[in-house]
DOTOR-354236 format. One record per residue: residue in one letter; residue number from 1; x negated, y negated, z of N, C-alpha, C in turn. Coordinates in steps of 0.001 Angstrom, whole numbers, plus 500000, padded with zeros to 6 digits. Layout:
N
+---------+-----+--------+--------+--------+--------+--------+--------+--------+--------+--------+
| residuo | num |     nx |     ny |     nz |    cax |    cay |    caz |     cx |     cy |     cz |
+---------+-----+--------+--------+--------+--------+--------+--------+--------+--------+--------+
|       a | NUM |      X |      Y |      Z |      X |      Y |      Z |      X |      Y |      Z |
...
+---------+-----+--------+--------+--------+--------+--------+--------+--------+--------+--------+
# end
This chain:
168
+---------+-----+--------+--------+--------+--------+--------+--------+--------+--------+--------+
| residuo | num |     nx |     ny |     nz |    cax |    cay |    caz |     cx |     cy |     cz |
+---------+-----+--------+--------+--------+--------+--------+--------+--------+--------+--------+
|       m |   1 | 800432 | 200319 | 892302 | 801468 | 200229 | 893343 | 802622 | 200926 | 892883 |
|       v |   2 | 803106 | 201954 | 893445 | 804305 | 202761 | 893061 | 805273 | 202639 | 894179 |
|       d |   3 | 806523 | 202256 | 893608 | 807739 | 202178 | 894564 | 808569 | 203524 | 894123 |
|       y |   4 | 808641 | 204494 | 894976 | 809625 | 205572 | 894621 | 810954 | 205258 | 894960 |
|       k |   5 | 811959 | 205471 | 894044 | 813253 | 205274 | 894026 | 814048 | 206516 | 894211 |
|       s |   6 | 814978 | 206540 | 895129 | 815802 | 207792 | 895453 | 817173 | 207570 | 894896 |
|       g |   7 | 817614 | 206365 | 894575 | 818922 | 206196 | 894051 | 819129 | 206629 | 892550 |
|       k |   8 | 820204 | 206572 | 892015 | 820533 | 206783 | 890573 | 819901 | 205756 | 889855 |
|       p |   9 | 819056 | 206200 | 888779 | 818367 | 205066 | 887845 | 819516 | 204319 | 887224 |
|       k |  10 | 819205 | 203038 | 887051 | 820118 | 202220 | 886139 | 819607 | 202179 | 884787 |
|       s |  11 | 820648 | 202375 | 883804 | 820346 | 202577 | 882421 | 819848 | 201230 | 881912 |
|       w |  12 | 818789 | 201147 | 880941 | 818389 | 200010 | 880400 | 817704 | 200208 | 879238 |
|       t |  13 | 817535 | 199340 | 878355 | 816828 | 199469 | 876911 | 815843 | 198350 | 876783 |
|       g |  14 | 814943 | 198533 | 876021 | 813994 | 197351 | 875708 | 812805 | 197222 | 876644 |
|       k |  15 | 812133 | 196144 | 876635 | 810895 | 195893 | 877470 | 811162 | 195618 | 878842 |
|       v |  16 | 810227 | 195965 | 879706 | 810353 | 195721 | 881108 | 810249 | 194199 | 881292 |
|       e |  17 | 809522 | 193558 | 880444 | 809445 | 192027 | 880545 | 810857 | 191370 | 880433 |
|       t |  18 | 811543 | 191855 | 879437 | 812849 | 191333 | 879242 | 813743 | 191625 | 880418 |
|       q |  19 | 813637 | 192736 | 880957 | 814440 | 193034 | 882171 | 814212 | 192012 | 883351 |
|       l |  20 | 812866 | 191717 | 883476 | 812423 | 190758 | 884495 | 813052 | 189395 | 884262 |
|       i |  21 | 812933 | 188969 | 883004 | 813539 | 187775 | 882544 | 815090 | 187663 | 882997 |
|       k |  22 | 815799 | 188883 | 882882 | 817144 | 188887 | 883114 | 817498 | 189067 | 884607 |
|       g |  23 | 816435 | 189170 | 885359 | 816572 | 189130 | 886933 | 816796 | 190591 | 887422 |
|       k |  24 | 816154 | 191676 | 886638 | 816249 | 193070 | 887046 | 814841 | 193424 | 887344 |
|       f |  25 | 814624 | 194482 | 888282 | 813383 | 194871 | 888612 | 812422 | 193844 | 889282 |
|       l |  26 | 812996 | 192854 | 889912 | 812135 | 191749 | 890557 | 811065 | 192182 | 891442 |
|       q |  27 | 811184 | 193483 | 892076 | 810204 | 193748 | 893029 | 808778 | 193992 | 892301 |
|       l |  28 | 808882 | 194334 | 891037 | 807701 | 194595 | 890328 | 806674 | 193523 | 890305 |
|       p |  29 | 806867 | 192209 | 889930 | 806033 | 191240 | 889981 | 805708 | 190885 | 891386 |
|       i |  30 | 806581 | 190906 | 892349 | 806486 | 190719 | 893767 | 805445 | 191554 | 894277 |
|       y |  31 | 805553 | 192778 | 893976 | 804429 | 193804 | 894436 | 803157 | 193461 | 893936 |
|       l |  32 | 803151 | 193181 | 892588 | 801677 | 192816 | 891972 | 801097 | 191622 | 892744 |
|       g |  33 | 801982 | 190610 | 893162 | 801420 | 189486 | 893730 | 801140 | 189716 | 895212 |
|       l |  34 | 801799 | 190674 | 895879 | 801486 | 190787 | 897330 | 800416 | 191836 | 897645 |
|       v |  35 | 800202 | 192848 | 896754 | 799200 | 193955 | 897054 | 797967 | 193403 | 897437 |
|       s |  36 | 797371 | 192425 | 896538 | 796089 | 191939 | 896821 | 795975 | 191294 | 898244 |
|       a |  37 | 796923 | 190409 | 898508 | 796760 | 189708 | 899894 | 796953 | 190779 | 900992 |
|       f |  38 | 797830 | 191693 | 900786 | 797991 | 192663 | 901885 | 796740 | 193568 | 902123 |
|       a |  39 | 796220 | 194053 | 900993 | 794866 | 194784 | 901078 | 793800 | 194041 | 901732 |
|       e |  40 | 793582 | 192824 | 901209 | 792539 | 191833 | 901817 | 792820 | 191796 | 903377 |
|       k |  41 | 793924 | 191562 | 903843 | 794305 | 191407 | 905196 | 794040 | 192653 | 906131 |
|       i |  42 | 794571 | 193782 | 905565 | 794437 | 195001 | 906282 | 793072 | 195688 | 906138 |
|       l |  43 | 792472 | 195778 | 904866 | 791381 | 196401 | 904544 | 790089 | 195704 | 904580 |
|       n |  44 | 790264 | 194381 | 904754 | 789172 | 193409 | 904754 | 788276 | 193520 | 903511 |
|       r |  45 | 788907 | 193670 | 902326 | 788217 | 193632 | 901045 | 789102 | 193392 | 900023 |
|       k |  46 | 788473 | 192878 | 898871 | 789302 | 192333 | 897802 | 789720 | 193622 | 896958 |
|       v |  47 | 791051 | 193773 | 896758 | 791619 | 194802 | 895921 | 792570 | 194186 | 894954 |
|       q |  48 | 792610 | 194594 | 893755 | 793548 | 194198 | 892735 | 794367 | 195286 | 892137 |
|       a |  49 | 795756 | 195043 | 892090 | 796505 | 196204 | 891672 | 796450 | 196104 | 890161 |
|       t |  50 | 796381 | 197212 | 889607 | 796341 | 197289 | 888054 | 797835 | 197211 | 887449 |
|       d |  51 | 798803 | 197825 | 888153 | 800070 | 197692 | 887850 | 801029 | 197973 | 888952 |
|       a |  52 | 802292 | 197757 | 888815 | 803405 | 198134 | 889683 | 804440 | 198949 | 888945 |
|       t |  53 | 804748 | 199887 | 889630 | 805690 | 200991 | 888863 | 806888 | 201369 | 889852 |
|       l |  54 | 808177 | 201378 | 889286 | 809263 | 201962 | 889935 | 809333 | 203493 | 889301 |
|       r |  55 | 809184 | 204431 | 890180 | 809285 | 205790 | 889809 | 810280 | 206553 | 890437 |
|       p |  56 | 811296 | 206791 | 889632 | 812456 | 207483 | 890260 | 812126 | 208859 | 890653 |
|       i |  57 | 812609 | 209438 | 891753 | 812279 | 210848 | 892280 | 813397 | 211848 | 891776 |
|       r |  58 | 814407 | 211284 | 891118 | 815445 | 212192 | 890580 | 814972 | 212573 | 889091 |
|       e |  59 | 814914 | 213791 | 888906 | 814406 | 214286 | 887539 | 815613 | 214755 | 886663 |
|       g |  60 | 815329 | 214886 | 885503 | 816377 | 215513 | 884538 | 817086 | 214644 | 883718 |
|       d |  61 | 817243 | 213299 | 883815 | 818018 | 212558 | 882807 | 817035 | 211428 | 882131 |
|       e |  62 | 817417 | 210934 | 881036 | 816719 | 210093 | 880319 | 816406 | 208753 | 881088 |
|       e |  63 | 817284 | 208363 | 882088 | 817180 | 207122 | 882705 | 816084 | 207292 | 883898 |
|       s |  64 | 815542 | 208401 | 884016 | 814638 | 208586 | 885386 | 813151 | 208266 | 884926 |
|       s |  65 | 812926 | 207668 | 883753 | 811511 | 207214 | 883329 | 811032 | 206036 | 884180 |
|       p |  66 | 809778 | 206197 | 884567 | 809167 | 205180 | 885329 | 809213 | 203716 | 884742 |
|       k |  67 | 809382 | 202664 | 885327 | 809253 | 201258 | 884824 | 807929 | 200711 | 885329 |
|       t |  68 | 807170 | 200292 | 884338 | 805788 | 199776 | 884937 | 805510 | 198383 | 884371 |
|       l |  69 | 804982 | 197610 | 885129 | 804572 | 196261 | 884707 | 803038 | 196192 | 884986 |
|       p |  70 | 802255 | 195904 | 883996 | 800846 | 195836 | 884155 | 800408 | 194420 | 884686 |
|       r |  71 | 799216 | 194399 | 885310 | 798691 | 193071 | 885830 | 798637 | 192148 | 884626 |
|       e |  72 | 798390 | 192573 | 883429 | 798245 | 191602 | 882262 | 799596 | 190871 | 881977 |
|       f |  73 | 800484 | 191188 | 882624 | 801816 | 190509 | 882407 | 801702 | 189041 | 882741 |
|       w |  74 | 800930 | 188656 | 883731 | 800851 | 187196 | 884139 | 800184 | 186294 | 883024 |
|       g |  75 | 799629 | 186901 | 882217 | 798981 | 186085 | 880959 | 799786 | 186068 | 879720 |
|       t |  76 | 801029 | 186621 | 879646 | 801931 | 186609 | 878621 | 802939 | 185438 | 878632 |
|       p |  77 | 803441 | 185182 | 877508 | 804556 | 184123 | 877437 | 805675 | 184568 | 878292 |
|       a |  78 | 806048 | 185800 | 878301 | 807172 | 186421 | 879111 | 806963 | 186013 | 880768 |
|       a |  79 | 805665 | 185832 | 881118 | 805667 | 185376 | 882554 | 805994 | 184110 | 882800 |
|       k |  80 | 805827 | 183199 | 881865 | 806305 | 181850 | 882117 | 807845 | 181774 | 882172 |
|       v |  81 | 808521 | 182589 | 881331 | 809955 | 182455 | 881315 | 810509 | 183128 | 882574 |
|       f |  82 | 809772 | 184215 | 883061 | 810130 | 184936 | 884230 | 809982 | 183962 | 885449 |
|       e |  83 | 808818 | 183171 | 885525 | 808717 | 182410 | 886507 | 809718 | 181145 | 886660 |
|       e |  84 | 810125 | 180786 | 885478 | 811253 | 179734 | 885322 | 812445 | 180297 | 885993 |
|       n |  85 | 812917 | 181512 | 885463 | 814171 | 182106 | 885850 | 814156 | 182375 | 887461 |
|       l |  86 | 812989 | 182949 | 887847 | 812870 | 183076 | 889432 | 813061 | 182004 | 890122 |
|       g |  87 | 812560 | 180871 | 889667 | 812653 | 179537 | 890243 | 814189 | 179214 | 890330 |
|       e |  88 | 814861 | 179459 | 889249 | 816361 | 179164 | 889195 | 817060 | 180082 | 890272 |
|       l |  89 | 816807 | 181490 | 890353 | 817412 | 182316 | 891311 | 817097 | 181807 | 892686 |
|       i |  90 | 815975 | 181338 | 892937 | 815489 | 181000 | 894278 | 816257 | 179682 | 894756 |
|       g |  91 | 816511 | 178944 | 893669 | 817222 | 177568 | 893754 | 818715 | 177932 | 894210 |
|       l |  92 | 819241 | 179036 | 893530 | 820855 | 179445 | 893859 | 820672 | 179860 | 895275 |
|       i |  93 | 819876 | 180608 | 895729 | 819843 | 180977 | 897150 | 819678 | 179920 | 898165 |
|       e |  94 | 818630 | 178879 | 897761 | 818572 | 177781 | 898625 | 819808 | 176960 | 898874 |
|       k |  95 | 820594 | 176839 | 897740 | 821776 | 176073 | 897805 | 823008 | 176887 | 898396 |
|       g |  96 | 822768 | 178116 | 898793 | 823797 | 178970 | 899400 | 824702 | 179494 | 898414 |
|       h |  97 | 824318 | 179707 | 897087 | 825208 | 180254 | 896112 | 825008 | 181810 | 895990 |
|       f |  98 | 825947 | 182551 | 896571 | 825848 | 183881 | 896482 | 827206 | 184458 | 895848 |
|       y |  99 | 827069 | 184644 | 894521 | 828198 | 184947 | 893680 | 828853 | 186357 | 893829 |
|       i | 100 | 830116 | 186517 | 893619 | 830697 | 187780 | 893746 | 830265 | 188435 | 892333 |
|       e | 101 | 829649 | 189710 | 892547 | 829169 | 190510 | 891365 | 829777 | 191911 | 891560 |
|       p | 102 | 831053 | 192133 | 891473 | 831669 | 193383 | 891774 | 831068 | 194419 | 890829 |
|       s | 103 | 830790 | 195496 | 891542 | 830232 | 196710 | 890764 | 830652 | 197967 | 891571 |
|       q | 104 | 831727 | 198632 | 890964 | 832365 | 199763 | 891618 | 831677 | 200950 | 891195 |
|       g | 105 | 832159 | 202079 | 891627 | 831624 | 203401 | 891385 | 830646 | 203878 | 892393 |
|       e | 106 | 830293 | 205120 | 892193 | 829360 | 205805 | 893164 | 828218 | 204997 | 893525 |
|       w | 107 | 827515 | 204599 | 892555 | 826301 | 203690 | 892737 | 826402 | 202129 | 892702 |
|       g | 108 | 827560 | 201686 | 892613 | 827782 | 200382 | 892500 | 827442 | 199661 | 893691 |
|       y | 109 | 827111 | 198243 | 893661 | 826900 | 197454 | 894708 | 827823 | 197395 | 895846 |
|       c | 110 | 829172 | 197501 | 895390 | 830116 | 197344 | 896434 | 830247 | 198592 | 897404 |
|       t | 111 | 829750 | 199758 | 896900 | 829782 | 200958 | 897859 | 828816 | 200983 | 898926 |
|       r | 112 | 827671 | 200186 | 898791 | 826625 | 199936 | 899732 | 826560 | 198632 | 900407 |
|       c | 113 | 827497 | 197749 | 900198 | 827620 | 196525 | 900818 | 828032 | 196303 | 902087 |
|       d | 114 | 827234 | 195765 | 902941 | 827693 | 195643 | 904467 | 828957 | 194716 | 904599 |
|       f | 115 | 829206 | 193904 | 903597 | 830362 | 193008 | 903877 | 831573 | 193154 | 903104 |
|       a | 116 | 831838 | 194554 | 902719 | 832934 | 194923 | 901942 | 834210 | 194696 | 902677 |
|       r | 117 | 834273 | 194699 | 903937 | 835492 | 194436 | 904791 | 835956 | 192985 | 904732 |
|       i | 118 | 835056 | 192176 | 904437 | 835377 | 190702 | 904345 | 835239 | 190103 | 903049 |
|       c | 119 | 834841 | 190856 | 902020 | 834619 | 190391 | 900696 | 835923 | 189944 | 900009 |
|       r | 120 | 835879 | 188724 | 899204 | 837088 | 188435 | 898419 | 836974 | 188745 | 897125 |
|       k | 121 | 836333 | 189783 | 896723 | 836234 | 190104 | 895206 | 837579 | 190169 | 894583 |
|       e | 122 | 838632 | 190793 | 895230 | 839897 | 190817 | 894698 | 840823 | 189684 | 894745 |
|       h | 123 | 840303 | 188491 | 895335 | 841002 | 187437 | 895536 | 840657 | 186535 | 894162 |
|       m | 124 | 841584 | 186609 | 893265 | 841343 | 186003 | 891771 | 841030 | 184585 | 891804 |
|       p | 125 | 841569 | 183732 | 892590 | 841163 | 182364 | 892599 | 839640 | 182101 | 892920 |
|       t | 126 | 839213 | 182867 | 893879 | 837821 | 182966 | 894355 | 836907 | 183540 | 893256 |
|       r | 127 | 837316 | 184590 | 892630 | 836533 | 185212 | 891619 | 836441 | 184387 | 890248 |
|       k | 128 | 837501 | 183673 | 890033 | 837614 | 182676 | 888877 | 836708 | 181478 | 889105 |
|       r | 129 | 836735 | 181013 | 890287 | 835824 | 179798 | 890669 | 834411 | 180222 | 890692 |
|       a | 130 | 834061 | 181401 | 890964 | 832656 | 181921 | 890916 | 832321 | 182075 | 889486 |
|       e | 131 | 833188 | 182659 | 888620 | 832828 | 183001 | 887254 | 832676 | 181740 | 886457 |
|       n | 132 | 833337 | 180628 | 886780 | 833249 | 179374 | 886027 | 832322 | 178242 | 886672 |
|       d | 133 | 831651 | 178663 | 887715 | 830793 | 177666 | 888306 | 829750 | 177067 | 887411 |
|       a | 134 | 829569 | 175892 | 887193 | 828753 | 175350 | 886157 | 827108 | 175610 | 886530 |
|       l | 135 | 826720 | 175809 | 887870 | 825417 | 176095 | 888071 | 825153 | 177621 | 887799 |
|       r | 136 | 826292 | 178331 | 888006 | 826069 | 179924 | 887840 | 826039 | 180057 | 886257 |
|       l | 137 | 826833 | 179399 | 885421 | 826856 | 179462 | 883957 | 825485 | 179211 | 883506 |
|       r | 138 | 824914 | 178007 | 883966 | 823677 | 177620 | 883472 | 822556 | 178569 | 883691 |
|       v | 139 | 822444 | 179127 | 884978 | 821496 | 180111 | 885334 | 821695 | 181419 | 884515 |
|       s | 140 | 822982 | 181770 | 884413 | 823237 | 182926 | 883706 | 822826 | 182976 | 882145 |
|       k | 141 | 822926 | 181749 | 881699 | 822475 | 181567 | 880155 | 820940 | 181766 | 880221 |
|       k | 142 | 820340 | 181170 | 881104 | 818757 | 181470 | 881172 | 818421 | 182739 | 881330 |
|       l | 143 | 819239 | 183655 | 882074 | 818888 | 184961 | 882439 | 819181 | 185919 | 881037 |
|       e | 144 | 819882 | 185577 | 880163 | 820238 | 186206 | 878954 | 819238 | 186277 | 877989 |
|       r | 145 | 818078 | 185485 | 878195 | 817051 | 185507 | 877262 | 816159 | 186714 | 877301 |
|       s | 146 | 815454 | 186974 | 876155 | 814543 | 188131 | 876103 | 813236 | 187685 | 876197 |
|       a | 147 | 812282 | 188629 | 876376 | 810903 | 188333 | 876537 | 810355 | 187768 | 875145 |
|       p | 148 | 809733 | 186712 | 875150 | 809166 | 186125 | 873966 | 808230 | 187026 | 873219 |
|       k | 149 | 808231 | 187120 | 871815 | 807184 | 187977 | 871249 | 805821 | 187320 | 871256 |
|       e | 150 | 804835 | 188059 | 871593 | 803502 | 187483 | 871693 | 802999 | 187094 | 870298 |
|       e | 151 | 802352 | 186013 | 870271 | 801856 | 185679 | 868868 | 800570 | 186417 | 868671 |
|       t | 152 | 800462 | 187051 | 867427 | 799225 | 187772 | 867132 | 798232 | 186796 | 866323 |
|       k | 153 | 797032 | 187104 | 866381 | 796156 | 186233 | 865630 | 796444 | 186051 | 864196 |
|       k | 154 | 796925 | 187151 | 863617 | 797424 | 187133 | 862104 | 798438 | 186162 | 861905 |
|       t | 155 | 799385 | 186202 | 862777 | 800598 | 185227 | 862620 | 800084 | 183723 | 862921 |
|       a | 156 | 799265 | 183465 | 863875 | 798820 | 182252 | 864202 | 797944 | 181754 | 863052 |
|       l | 157 | 797158 | 182517 | 862386 | 796421 | 181993 | 861167 | 797242 | 181760 | 860019 |
|       r | 158 | 798443 | 182404 | 859808 | 799187 | 182238 | 858645 | 800264 | 181189 | 858893 |
|       t | 159 | 800642 | 180774 | 860110 | 801707 | 179875 | 860388 | 800974 | 178457 | 860240 |
|       p | 160 | 801574 | 177547 | 859555 | 801155 | 176084 | 859355 | 801492 | 175402 | 860637 |
|       v | 161 | 800578 | 174489 | 861209 | 800807 | 173662 | 862356 | 802108 | 173032 | 862270 |
|       g | 162 | 802794 | 173006 | 863318 | 804113 | 172416 | 863401 | 805423 | 173224 | 862962 |
|       t | 163 | 805154 | 174419 | 862549 | 806202 | 175344 | 862253 | 806235 | 176537 | 863038 |
|       v | 164 | 807392 | 177213 | 863036 | 807688 | 178257 | 863929 | 807905 | 179644 | 863037 |
|       p | 165 | 807043 | 180681 | 863425 | 807171 | 181841 | 862545 | 808660 | 182445 | 862538 |
|       n | 166 | 809052 | 182967 | 861468 | 810350 | 183469 | 861291 | 810929 | 184370 | 862235 |
|       d | 167 | 810136 | 185296 | 862864 | 810553 | 186266 | 863697 | 810628 | 185794 | 865374 |
|       q | 168 | 810532 | 184513 | 865420 | 810684 | 184114 | 866789 | 811819 | 183389 | 866945 |
+---------+-----+--------+--------+--------+--------+--------+--------+--------+--------+--------+
# end
């Protein structure tokens, strides 16, 4: 499943799995989950996506590399952390918490926002309340996590039961 992106790519480093845990590129796992159901309904046959990719159509800079999430992601420790964080984000939405996240510049959120005329991003008391909200701080802390390292058989064999390997 490929999603072609026409906007300016956002710079990022590290693993796609870590970006998912941080709440970025959320459409990738959603696409993986929906492709099979959609294909079965429309084509009347079972189809399984092998991966989901965001592929920028702008060429020329380092940031235009594709971001791919393989189907095997769902069997990794990172998937459990992602699912937990996604549940937290959905919980915020269900509670009506839509925080101010100002992002200026040519490709910032604010330049494409339909609510710019009524936004209170410049109202400092509102902005401070949003920044210091206990629920937001709790979820933000979870979104700061990185993808857990997958345990190799070699590490599992060398690690005594009840201890944690040094690199985790």
